PyMOL CGO cylinders between C-alpha atoms (Angstrom):
from pymol import cmd
from pymol.cgo import CYLINDER

trace = [
    CYLINDER, 0.29, 20.53, 23.44, 3.39, 22.63, 24.39, 0.3, 1, 1, 1, 1, 1, 1,
    CYLINDER, 3.39, 22.63, 24.39, 5.05, 19.38, 22.89, 0.3, 1, 1, 1, 1, 1, 1,
    CYLINDER, 5.05, 19.38, 22.89, 3.13, 19.41, 19.81, 0.3, 1, 1, 1, 1, 1, 1,
    CYLINDER, 3.13, 19.41, 19.81, 4.26, 22.85, 18.89, 0.3, 1, 1, 1, 1, 1, 1,
    CYLINDER, 4.26, 22.85, 18.89, 8.10, 21.88, 19.89, 0.3, 1, 1, 1, 1, 1, 1,
    CYLINDER, 8.10, 21.88, 19.89, 7.93, 18.84, 17.52, 0.3, 1, 1, 1, 1, 1, 1,
    CYLINDER, 7.93, 18.84, 17.52, 5.65, 20.83, 14.89, 0.3, 1, 1, 1, 1, 1, 1,
    CYLINDER, 5.65, 20.83, 14.89, 8.69, 23.41, 14.98, 0.3, 1, 1, 1, 1, 1, 1,
    CYLINDER, 8.69, 23.41, 14.98, 11.34, 20.19, 14.83, 0.3, 1, 1, 1, 1, 1, 1,
    CYLINDER, 11.34, 20.19, 14.83, 10.08, 19.57, 11.13, 0.3, 1, 1, 1, 1, 1, 1,
    CYLINDER, 10.08, 19.57, 11.13, 9.94, 23.04, 10.15, 0.3, 1, 1, 1, 1, 1, 1,
    CYLINDER, 9.94, 23.04, 10.15, 13.47, 23.40, 10.64, 0.3, 1, 1, 1, 1, 1, 1,
    CYLINDER, 13.47, 23.40, 10.64, 14.02, 19.67, 9.12, 0.3, 1, 1, 1, 1, 1, 1,
    CYLINDER, 14.02, 19.67, 9.12, 12.43, 20.62, 5.81, 0.3, 1, 1, 1, 1, 1, 1,
    CYLINDER, 12.43, 20.62, 5.81, 14.09, 23.49, 6.02, 0.3, 1, 1, 1, 1, 1, 1,
    CYLINDER, 14.09, 23.49, 6.02, 16.84, 22.26, 6.01, 0.3, 1, 1, 1, 1, 1, 1,
    CYLINDER, 16.84, 22.26, 6.01, 16.42, 19.13, 3.07, 0.3, 1, 1, 1, 1, 1, 1,
    CYLINDER, 16.42, 19.13, 3.07, 14.53, 22.67, 0.98, 0.3, 1, 1, 1, 1, 1, 1,
    CYLINDER, 14.53, 22.67, 0.98, 18.08, 24.23, 1.04, 0.3, 1, 1, 1, 1, 1, 1,
    CYLINDER, 18.08, 24.23, 1.04, 19.61, 21.49, -0.25, 0.3, 1, 1, 1, 1, 1, 1,
    CYLINDER, 19.61, 21.49, -0.25, 17.50, 20.74, -3.44, 0.3, 1, 1, 1, 1, 1, 1,
    CYLINDER, 17.50, 20.74, -3.44, 17.53, 24.28, -4.29, 0.3, 1, 1, 1, 1, 1, 1,
    CYLINDER, 17.53, 24.28, -4.29, 20.56, 24.00, -6.60, 0.3, 1, 1, 1, 1, 1, 1,
    CYLINDER, 20.56, 24.00, -6.60, 18.27, 21.33, -8.31, 0.3, 1, 1, 1, 1, 1, 1,
    CYLINDER, 18.27, 21.33, -8.31, 15.38, 23.18, -9.00, 0.3, 1, 1, 1, 1, 1, 1,
    CYLINDER, 15.38, 23.18, -9.00, 14.55, 25.14, -12.51, 0.3, 1, 1, 1, 1, 1, 1,
    CYLINDER, 14.55, 25.14, -12.51, 11.86, 27.94, -12.98, 0.3, 1, 1, 1, 1, 1, 1,
    CYLINDER, 11.86, 27.94, -12.98, 12.70, 28.40, -16.85, 0.3, 1, 1, 1, 1, 1, 1,
    CYLINDER, 12.70, 28.40, -16.85, 9.38, 26.86, -17.63, 0.3, 1, 1, 1, 1, 1, 1,
    CYLINDER, 9.38, 26.86, -17.63, 7.19, 29.47, -14.90, 0.3, 1, 1, 1, 1, 1, 1,
    CYLINDER, 7.19, 29.47, -14.90, 5.09, 31.79, -16.30, 0.3, 1, 1, 1, 1, 1, 1,
    CYLINDER, 5.09, 31.79, -16.30, 5.93, 35.25, -15.98, 0.3, 1, 1, 1, 1, 1, 1,
    CYLINDER, 5.93, 35.25, -15.98, 4.82, 38.43, -14.67, 0.3, 1, 1, 1, 1, 1, 1,
    CYLINDER, 4.82, 38.43, -14.67, 1.52, 38.67, -12.42, 0.3, 1, 1, 1, 1, 1, 1,
    CYLINDER, 1.52, 38.67, -12.42, -1.03, 35.92, -12.61, 0.3, 1, 1, 1, 1, 1, 1,
    CYLINDER, -1.03, 35.92, -12.61, -4.22, 34.51, -10.33, 0.3, 1, 1, 1, 1, 1, 1,
    CYLINDER, -4.22, 34.51, -10.33, -3.93, 31.33, -9.45, 0.3, 1, 1, 1, 1, 1, 1,
    CYLINDER, -3.93, 31.33, -9.45, -5.78, 28.39, -7.57, 0.3, 1, 1, 1, 1, 1, 1,
    CYLINDER, -5.78, 28.39, -7.57, -6.24, 25.28, -5.68, 0.3, 1, 1, 1, 1, 1, 1,
    CYLINDER, -6.24, 25.28, -5.68, -6.37, 22.71, -3.17, 0.3, 1, 1, 1, 1, 1, 1,
    CYLINDER, -6.37, 22.71, -3.17, -4.93, 20.00, -1.21, 0.3, 1, 1, 1, 1, 1, 1,
    CYLINDER, -4.93, 20.00, -1.21, -5.11, 17.14, 1.33, 0.3, 1, 1, 1, 1, 1, 1,
    CYLINDER, -5.11, 17.14, 1.33, -3.36, 17.80, 4.78, 0.3, 1, 1, 1, 1, 1, 1,
    CYLINDER, -3.36, 17.80, 4.78, -2.87, 15.28, 8.06, 0.3, 1, 1, 1, 1, 1, 1,
    CYLINDER, -2.87, 15.28, 8.06, -1.99, 16.50, 11.72, 0.3, 1, 1, 1, 1, 1, 1,
    CYLINDER, -1.99, 16.50, 11.72, -2.66, 16.65, 15.15, 0.3, 1, 1, 1, 1, 1, 1,
    CYLINDER, -2.66, 16.65, 15.15, -5.25, 19.36, 16.80, 0.3, 1, 1, 1, 1, 1, 1,
    CYLINDER, -5.25, 19.36, 16.80, -6.62, 20.39, 20.14, 0.3, 1, 1, 1, 1, 1, 1,
    CYLINDER, -6.62, 20.39, 20.14, -7.27, 23.11, 22.81, 0.3, 1, 1, 1, 1, 1, 1,
    CYLINDER, -7.27, 23.11, 22.81, -4.94, 23.63, 25.38, 0.3, 1, 1, 1, 1, 1, 1,
    CYLINDER, -4.94, 23.63, 25.38, -6.21, 24.84, 28.40, 0.3, 1, 1, 1, 1, 1, 1,
    CYLINDER, -6.21, 24.84, 28.40, -4.41, 24.49, 31.18, 0.3, 1, 1, 1, 1, 1, 1,
    CYLINDER, -4.41, 24.49, 31.18, -3.83, 20.87, 30.41, 0.3, 1, 1, 1, 1, 1, 1,
    CYLINDER, -3.83, 20.87, 30.41, -4.52, 20.09, 26.93, 0.3, 1, 1, 1, 1, 1, 1,
    CYLINDER, -4.52, 20.09, 26.93, -5.23, 16.70, 24.49, 0.3, 1, 1, 1, 1, 1, 1,
    CYLINDER, -5.23, 16.70, 24.49, -4.91, 16.68, 20.36, 0.3, 1, 1, 1, 1, 1, 1,
    CYLINDER, -4.91, 16.68, 20.36, -6.48, 14.31, 17.72, 0.3, 1, 1, 1, 1, 1, 1,
    CYLINDER, -6.48, 14.31, 17.72, -5.35, 12.77, 14.65, 0.3, 1, 1, 1, 1, 1, 1,
    CYLINDER, -5.35, 12.77, 14.65, -7.35, 13.89, 11.69, 0.3, 1, 1, 1, 1, 1, 1,
    CYLINDER, -7.35, 13.89, 11.69, -7.50, 15.47, 7.94, 0.3, 1, 1, 1, 1, 1, 1,
    CYLINDER, -7.50, 15.47, 7.94, -8.39, 18.55, 6.43, 0.3, 1, 1, 1, 1, 1, 1,
    CYLINDER, -8.39, 18.55, 6.43, -9.96, 19.44, 2.97, 0.3, 1, 1, 1, 1, 1, 1,
    CYLINDER, -9.96, 19.44, 2.97, -7.68, 22.77, 1.42, 0.3, 1, 1, 1, 1, 1, 1,
    CYLINDER, -7.68, 22.77, 1.42, -8.83, 25.37, -1.15, 0.3, 1, 1, 1, 1, 1, 1,
    CYLINDER, -8.83, 25.37, -1.15, -6.27, 28.51, -1.92, 0.3, 1, 1, 1, 1, 1, 1,
    CYLINDER, -6.27, 28.51, -1.92, -6.76, 31.29, -4.64, 0.3, 1, 1, 1, 1, 1, 1,
    CYLINDER, -6.76, 31.29, -4.64, -4.71, 33.88, -4.73, 0.3, 1, 1, 1, 1, 1, 1,
    CYLINDER, -4.71, 33.88, -4.73, -1.69, 36.06, -6.94, 0.3, 1, 1, 1, 1, 1, 1,
    CYLINDER, -1.69, 36.06, -6.94, 1.20, 34.22, -8.52, 0.3, 1, 1, 1, 1, 1, 1,
    CYLINDER, 1.20, 34.22, -8.52, 4.13, 35.73, -9.04, 0.3, 1, 1, 1, 1, 1, 1,
    CYLINDER, 4.13, 35.73, -9.04, 6.52, 35.02, -12.16, 0.3, 1, 1, 1, 1, 1, 1,
    CYLINDER, 6.52, 35.02, -12.16, 4.82, 31.43, -11.39, 0.3, 1, 1, 1, 1, 1, 1,
    CYLINDER, 4.82, 31.43, -11.39, 4.55, 31.14, -7.17, 0.3, 1, 1, 1, 1, 1, 1,
    CYLINDER, 4.55, 31.14, -7.17, 2.48, 31.70, -5.14, 0.3, 1, 1, 1, 1, 1, 1,
    CYLINDER, 2.48, 31.70, -5.14, 2.93, 35.11, -3.91, 0.3, 1, 1, 1, 1, 1, 1,
    CYLINDER, 2.93, 35.11, -3.91, -0.42, 36.78, -2.17, 0.3, 1, 1, 1, 1, 1, 1,
    CYLINDER, -0.42, 36.78, -2.17, -2.88, 33.24, -1.31, 0.3, 1, 1, 1, 1, 1, 1,
    CYLINDER, -2.88, 33.24, -1.31, -6.21, 33.12, -0.08, 0.3, 1, 1, 1, 1, 1, 1,
    CYLINDER, -6.21, 33.12, -0.08, -6.61, 29.57, 2.09, 0.3, 1, 1, 1, 1, 1, 1,
    CYLINDER, -6.61, 29.57, 2.09, -9.88, 28.11, 3.35, 0.3, 1, 1, 1, 1, 1, 1,
    CYLINDER, -9.88, 28.11, 3.35, -9.48, 24.80, 5.38, 0.3, 1, 1, 1, 1, 1, 1,
    CYLINDER, -9.48, 24.80, 5.38, -11.65, 22.83, 6.28, 0.3, 1, 1, 1, 1, 1, 1,
    CYLINDER, -11.65, 22.83, 6.28, -11.31, 20.54, 10.17, 0.3, 1, 1, 1, 1, 1, 1,
    CYLINDER, -11.31, 20.54, 10.17, -12.12, 17.14, 8.87, 0.3, 1, 1, 1, 1, 1, 1,
    CYLINDER, -12.12, 17.14, 8.87, -11.72, 15.88, 12.42, 0.3, 1, 1, 1, 1, 1, 1,
    CYLINDER, -11.72, 15.88, 12.42, -13.29, 16.80, 16.06, 0.3, 1, 1, 1, 1, 1, 1,
    CYLINDER, -13.29, 16.80, 16.06, -11.27, 18.35, 18.24, 0.3, 1, 1, 1, 1, 1, 1,
    CYLINDER, -11.27, 18.35, 18.24, -10.94, 18.32, 21.79, 0.3, 1, 1, 1, 1, 1, 1,
    CYLINDER, -10.94, 18.32, 21.79, -11.25, 20.19, 24.65, 0.3, 1, 1, 1, 1, 1, 1,
    CYLINDER, -11.25, 20.19, 24.65, -10.39, 19.50, 28.16, 0.3, 1, 1, 1, 1, 1, 1,
    CYLINDER, -10.39, 19.50, 28.16, -13.15, 19.32, 30.67, 0.3, 1, 1, 1, 1, 1, 1,
    CYLINDER, -13.15, 19.32, 30.67, -12.18, 23.21, 32.79, 0.3, 1, 1, 1, 1, 1, 1,
    CYLINDER, -12.18, 23.21, 32.79, -10.70, 22.51, 36.30, 0.3, 1, 1, 1, 1, 1, 1,
    CYLINDER, -10.70, 22.51, 36.30, -13.40, 23.15, 37.75, 0.3, 1, 1, 1, 1, 1, 1,
    CYLINDER, -13.40, 23.15, 37.75, -16.00, 20.19, 36.34, 0.3, 1, 1, 1, 1, 1, 1,
    CYLINDER, -16.00, 20.19, 36.34, -17.58, 18.14, 38.66, 0.3, 1, 1, 1, 1, 1, 1,
    CYLINDER, -17.58, 18.14, 38.66, -20.46, 16.58, 36.59, 0.3, 1, 1, 1, 1, 1, 1,
    CYLINDER, -20.46, 16.58, 36.59, -17.31, 14.35, 34.69, 0.3, 1, 1, 1, 1, 1, 1,
    CYLINDER, -17.31, 14.35, 34.69, -16.07, 13.59, 37.87, 0.3, 1, 1, 1, 1, 1, 1,
    CYLINDER, -16.07, 13.59, 37.87, -19.46, 12.58, 38.81, 0.3, 1, 1, 1, 1, 1, 1,
    CYLINDER, -19.46, 12.58, 38.81, -20.94, 10.61, 35.71, 0.3, 1, 1, 1, 1, 1, 1,
    CYLINDER, -20.94, 10.61, 35.71, -19.16, 10.64, 32.65, 0.3, 1, 1, 1, 1, 1, 1,
    CYLINDER, -19.16, 10.64, 32.65, -22.29, 9.22, 30.40, 0.3, 1, 1, 1, 1, 1, 1,
    CYLINDER, -22.29, 9.22, 30.40, -24.29, 12.54, 31.01, 0.3, 1, 1, 1, 1, 1, 1,
    CYLINDER, -24.29, 12.54, 31.01, -21.42, 15.15, 30.51, 0.3, 1, 1, 1, 1, 1, 1,
    CYLINDER, -21.42, 15.15, 30.51, -20.04, 14.24, 26.48, 0.3, 1, 1, 1, 1, 1, 1,
    CYLINDER, -20.04, 14.24, 26.48, -16.93, 15.87, 26.17, 0.3, 1, 1, 1, 1, 1, 1,
    CYLINDER, -16.93, 15.87, 26.17, -16.74, 19.15, 23.72, 0.3, 1, 1, 1, 1, 1, 1,
    CYLINDER, -16.74, 19.15, 23.72, -15.44, 18.79, 21.15, 0.3, 1, 1, 1, 1, 1, 1,
    CYLINDER, -15.44, 18.79, 21.15, -15.27, 20.86, 17.28, 0.3, 1, 1, 1, 1, 1, 1,
    CYLINDER, -15.27, 20.86, 17.28, -14.38, 20.92, 13.92, 0.3, 1, 1, 1, 1, 1, 1,
    CYLINDER, -14.38, 20.92, 13.92, -14.58, 23.70, 11.92, 0.3, 1, 1, 1, 1, 1, 1,
    CYLINDER, -14.58, 23.70, 11.92, -13.58, 25.71, 9.10, 0.3, 1, 1, 1, 1, 1, 1,
    CYLINDER, -13.58, 25.71, 9.10, -10.12, 28.73, 8.27, 0.3, 1, 1, 1, 1, 1, 1,
    CYLINDER, -10.12, 28.73, 8.27, -9.52, 31.56, 6.41, 0.3, 1, 1, 1, 1, 1, 1,
    CYLINDER, -9.52, 31.56, 6.41, -5.53, 32.38, 6.39, 0.3, 1, 1, 1, 1, 1, 1,
    CYLINDER, -5.53, 32.38, 6.39, -4.41, 35.20, 4.11, 0.3, 1, 1, 1, 1, 1, 1,
    CYLINDER, -4.41, 35.20, 4.11, -0.96, 35.46, 3.57, 0.3, 1, 1, 1, 1, 1, 1,
    CYLINDER, -0.96, 35.46, 3.57, 2.51, 36.17, 1.68, 0.3, 1, 1, 1, 1, 1, 1,
    CYLINDER, 2.51, 36.17, 1.68, 4.95, 33.60, 0.30, 0.3, 1, 1, 1, 1, 1, 1,
    CYLINDER, 4.95, 33.60, 0.30, 7.78, 34.29, 0.59, 0.3, 1, 1, 1, 1, 1, 1,
    CYLINDER, 7.78, 34.29, 0.59, 11.11, 32.30, -0.97, 0.3, 1, 1, 1, 1, 1, 1,
    CYLINDER, 11.11, 32.30, -0.97, 14.01, 31.86, 1.02, 0.3, 1, 1, 1, 1, 1, 1,
    CYLINDER, 14.01, 31.86, 1.02, 15.63, 30.22, -2.71, 0.3, 1, 1, 1, 1, 1, 1,
    CYLINDER, 15.63, 30.22, -2.71, 14.20, 28.93, -5.74, 0.3, 1, 1, 1, 1, 1, 1,
    CYLINDER, 14.20, 28.93, -5.74, 11.46, 26.31, -4.58, 0.3, 1, 1, 1, 1, 1, 1,
    CYLINDER, 11.46, 26.31, -4.58, 12.08, 26.81, -0.58, 0.3, 1, 1, 1, 1, 1, 1,
    CYLINDER, 12.08, 26.81, -0.58, 9.25, 29.38, 1.10, 0.3, 1, 1, 1, 1, 1, 1,
    CYLINDER, 9.25, 29.38, 1.10, 7.55, 30.01, 4.08, 0.3, 1, 1, 1, 1, 1, 1,
    CYLINDER, 7.55, 30.01, 4.08, 3.61, 31.44, 4.22, 0.3, 1, 1, 1, 1, 1, 1,
    CYLINDER, 3.61, 31.44, 4.22, 2.77, 33.34, 7.68, 0.3, 1, 1, 1, 1, 1, 1,
    CYLINDER, 2.77, 33.34, 7.68, -0.90, 33.67, 7.92, 0.3, 1, 1, 1, 1, 1, 1,
    CYLINDER, -0.90, 33.67, 7.92, -3.79, 35.11, 9.40, 0.3, 1, 1, 1, 1, 1, 1,
    CYLINDER, -3.79, 35.11, 9.40, -7.20, 35.37, 9.27, 0.3, 1, 1, 1, 1, 1, 1,
    CYLINDER, -7.20, 35.37, 9.27, -10.29, 33.42, 11.59, 0.3, 1, 1, 1, 1, 1, 1,
    CYLINDER, -10.29, 33.42, 11.59, -11.65, 30.14, 12.81, 0.3, 1, 1, 1, 1, 1, 1,
    CYLINDER, -11.65, 30.14, 12.81, -14.83, 28.98, 12.94, 0.3, 1, 1, 1, 1, 1, 1,
    CYLINDER, -14.83, 28.98, 12.94, -16.21, 26.45, 15.04, 0.3, 1, 1, 1, 1, 1, 1,
    CYLINDER, -16.21, 26.45, 15.04, -19.14, 23.95, 15.65, 0.3, 1, 1, 1, 1, 1, 1,
    CYLINDER, -19.14, 23.95, 15.65, -19.07, 23.03, 18.74, 0.3, 1, 1, 1, 1, 1, 1,
    CYLINDER, -19.07, 23.03, 18.74, -20.54, 19.95, 20.23, 0.3, 1, 1, 1, 1, 1, 1,
    CYLINDER, -20.54, 19.95, 20.23, -20.98, 18.52, 24.47, 0.3, 1, 1, 1, 1, 1, 1,
    CYLINDER, -20.98, 18.52, 24.47, -22.32, 19.83, 27.29, 0.3, 1, 1, 1, 1, 1, 1,
    CYLINDER, -22.32, 19.83, 27.29, -20.43, 23.13, 27.96, 0.3, 1, 1, 1, 1, 1, 1,
    CYLINDER, -20.43, 23.13, 27.96, -20.63, 23.81, 23.94, 0.3, 1, 1, 1, 1, 1, 1,
    CYLINDER, -20.63, 23.81, 23.94, -21.77, 27.09, 24.77, 0.3, 1, 1, 1, 1, 1, 1,
    CYLINDER, -21.77, 27.09, 24.77, -19.15, 28.13, 26.60, 0.3, 1, 1, 1, 1, 1, 1,
    CYLINDER, -19.15, 28.13, 26.60, -16.73, 28.16, 24.64, 0.3, 1, 1, 1, 1, 1, 1,
    CYLINDER, -16.73, 28.16, 24.64, -16.39, 31.28, 20.92, 0.3, 1, 1, 1, 1, 1, 1,
    CYLINDER, -16.39, 31.28, 20.92, -17.80, 29.94, 17.93, 0.3, 1, 1, 1, 1, 1, 1,
    CYLINDER, -17.80, 29.94, 17.93, -15.66, 32.65, 15.53, 0.3, 1, 1, 1, 1, 1, 1,
    CYLINDER, -15.66, 32.65, 15.53, -11.48, 33.36, 16.69, 0.3, 1, 1, 1, 1, 1, 1,
    CYLINDER, -11.48, 33.36, 16.69, -8.56, 35.24, 15.71, 0.3, 1, 1, 1, 1, 1, 1,
    CYLINDER, -8.56, 35.24, 15.71, -6.28, 32.53, 13.90, 0.3, 1, 1, 1, 1, 1, 1,
    CYLINDER, -6.28, 32.53, 13.90, -2.48, 32.09, 12.55, 0.3, 1, 1, 1, 1, 1, 1,
    CYLINDER, -2.48, 32.09, 12.55, -0.82, 30.58, 10.39, 0.3, 1, 1, 1, 1, 1, 1,
    CYLINDER, -0.82, 30.58, 10.39, 2.89, 29.32, 9.77, 0.3, 1, 1, 1, 1, 1, 1,
    CYLINDER, 2.89, 29.32, 9.77, 3.78, 27.30, 6.73, 0.3, 1, 1, 1, 1, 1, 1,
    CYLINDER, 3.78, 27.30, 6.73, 7.19, 26.30, 5.10, 0.3, 1, 1, 1, 1, 1, 1,
    CYLINDER, 7.19, 26.30, 5.10, 6.74, 24.09, 2.12, 0.3, 1, 1, 1, 1, 1, 1,
    CYLINDER, 6.74, 24.09, 2.12, 8.68, 23.07, -1.38, 0.3, 1, 1, 1, 1, 1, 1,
    CYLINDER, 8.68, 23.07, -1.38, 7.67, 24.05, -5.13, 0.3, 1, 1, 1, 1, 1, 1,
    CYLINDER, 7.67, 24.05, -5.13, 7.74, 21.18, -7.31, 0.3, 1, 1, 1, 1, 1, 1,
    CYLINDER, 7.74, 21.18, -7.31, 7.08, 23.00, -11.17, 0.3, 1, 1, 1, 1, 1, 1,
    CYLINDER, 7.08, 23.00, -11.17, 5.66, 20.51, -13.62, 0.3, 1, 1, 1, 1, 1, 1,
    CYLINDER, 5.66, 20.51, -13.62, 5.22, 23.24, -16.57, 0.3, 1, 1, 1, 1, 1, 1,
    CYLINDER, 5.22, 23.24, -16.57, 2.57, 24.30, -18.16, 0.3, 1, 1, 1, 1, 1, 1,
    CYLINDER, 2.57, 24.30, -18.16, 1.75, 26.43, -14.75, 0.3, 1, 1, 1, 1, 1, 1,
    CYLINDER, 1.75, 26.43, -14.75, 1.21, 23.12, -12.76, 0.3, 1, 1, 1, 1, 1, 1,
    CYLINDER, 1.21, 23.12, -12.76, 3.27, 23.06, -9.40, 0.3, 1, 1, 1, 1, 1, 1,
    CYLINDER, 3.27, 23.06, -9.40, 2.79, 20.50, -6.40, 0.3, 1, 1, 1, 1, 1, 1,
    CYLINDER, 2.79, 20.50, -6.40, 3.90, 22.23, -2.80, 0.3, 1, 1, 1, 1, 1, 1,
    CYLINDER, 3.90, 22.23, -2.80, 4.53, 19.35, 0.22, 0.3, 1, 1, 1, 1, 1, 1,
    CYLINDER, 4.53, 19.35, 0.22, 4.13, 22.06, 3.15, 0.3, 1, 1, 1, 1, 1, 1,
    CYLINDER, 4.13, 22.06, 3.15, 4.63, 21.72, 6.97, 0.3, 1, 1, 1, 1, 1, 1,
    CYLINDER, 4.63, 21.72, 6.97, 2.34, 24.22, 9.19, 0.3, 1, 1, 1, 1, 1, 1,
    CYLINDER, 2.34, 24.22, 9.19, 1.60, 24.88, 12.45, 0.3, 1, 1, 1, 1, 1, 1,
    CYLINDER, 1.60, 24.88, 12.45, -1.90, 26.67, 13.55, 0.3, 1, 1, 1, 1, 1, 1,
    CYLINDER, -1.90, 26.67, 13.55, -3.29, 28.99, 16.47, 0.3, 1, 1, 1, 1, 1, 1,
    CYLINDER, -3.29, 28.99, 16.47, -6.28, 30.20, 17.39, 0.3, 1, 1, 1, 1, 1, 1,
    CYLINDER, -6.28, 30.20, 17.39, -7.89, 32.09, 19.76, 0.3, 1, 1, 1, 1, 1, 1,
    CYLINDER, -7.89, 32.09, 19.76, -11.30, 31.54, 22.07, 0.3, 1, 1, 1, 1, 1, 1,
    CYLINDER, -11.30, 31.54, 22.07, -13.11, 32.91, 24.58, 0.3, 1, 1, 1, 1, 1, 1,
    CYLINDER, -13.11, 32.91, 24.58, -14.16, 29.88, 27.29, 0.3, 1, 1, 1, 1, 1, 1,
    CYLINDER, -14.16, 29.88, 27.29, -12.80, 28.63, 31.33, 0.3, 1, 1, 1, 1, 1, 1,
    CYLINDER, -12.80, 28.63, 31.33, -9.30, 28.73, 32.14, 0.3, 1, 1, 1, 1, 1, 1,
    CYLINDER, -9.30, 28.73, 32.14, -8.48, 30.62, 28.97, 0.3, 1, 1, 1, 1, 1, 1,
    CYLINDER, -8.48, 30.62, 28.97, -8.13, 28.14, 26.09, 0.3, 1, 1, 1, 1, 1, 1,
    CYLINDER, -8.13, 28.14, 26.09, -6.70, 28.25, 22.59, 0.3, 1, 1, 1, 1, 1, 1,
    CYLINDER, -6.70, 28.25, 22.59, -5.96, 26.16, 19.35, 0.3, 1, 1, 1, 1, 1, 1,
    CYLINDER, -5.96, 26.16, 19.35, -2.95, 24.69, 18.32, 0.3, 1, 1, 1, 1, 1, 1,
    CYLINDER, -2.95, 24.69, 18.32, -2.34, 21.90, 15.71, 0.3, 1, 1, 1, 1, 1, 1,
    CYLINDER, -2.34, 21.90, 15.71, 0.74, 21.10, 13.68, 0.3, 1, 1, 1, 1, 1, 1,
    CYLINDER, 0.74, 21.10, 13.68, 0.68, 18.42, 10.31, 0.3, 1, 1, 1, 1, 1, 1,
    CYLINDER, 0.68, 18.42, 10.31, 2.08, 18.06, 7.05, 0.3, 1, 1, 1, 1, 1, 1,
    CYLINDER, 2.08, 18.06, 7.05, -0.12, 18.86, 3.40, 0.3, 1, 1, 1, 1, 1, 1,
    CYLINDER, -0.12, 18.86, 3.40, 0.01, 18.33, -0.37, 0.3, 1, 1, 1, 1, 1, 1,
    CYLINDER, 0.01, 18.33, -0.37, -1.02, 21.86, -2.24, 0.3, 1, 1, 1, 1, 1, 1,
    CYLINDER, -1.02, 21.86, -2.24, -1.36, 21.41, -6.31, 0.3, 1, 1, 1, 1, 1, 1,
    CYLINDER, -1.36, 21.41, -6.31, -2.01, 24.97, -7.55, 0.3, 1, 1, 1, 1, 1, 1,
    CYLINDER, -2.01, 24.97, -7.55, -2.47, 25.86, -10.93, 0.3, 1, 1, 1, 1, 1, 1,
    CYLINDER, -2.47, 25.86, -10.93, -1.47, 29.72, -12.76, 0.3, 1, 1, 1, 1, 1, 1,
    CYLINDER, -1.47, 29.72, -12.76, -3.60, 31.23, -15.02, 0.3, 1, 1, 1, 1, 1, 1,
]
cmd.load_cgo(trace, "trace")
């Protein structure tokens, strides 16, 4: 899982370099001025799982919703809802004996979930931005040791994206994201993920 975060950081850095090269071509003449309400949604794909001494990850999709305030046509204050459409794996605890004795009687612990994350978009150029976020993750746990893990926990994220303006208050933003969520349970677990997503937003 540490390798997962390193790969995600490399992708973030690559996107920053690409966005810097595109900045001179981005025009914001058609963006609405002032503070406006904004709403949107999107789809994402990435990989995530739980690190607890050892760790595993699984690829899967996310469904996204966003409301917030836009400043001069760009996202400013945002509140995101993220539905995790796959079941993230949790490694068997180091002291587990059931899994070694009879795996059929010990289904692995996994979860899908929903995260609420608030953040502020910080524009580095006219189009490129970073979006730090914080909030909470709510988990639907399954598996024979599911009761040993917390169903809610603090969550944090970091997105990097580029705003593509299509006029009339409509924009599309490809984003790369990193995610972390705290958990309680055996071996001090934590959720980690990274991936790519596309957000479409409307400014009213």
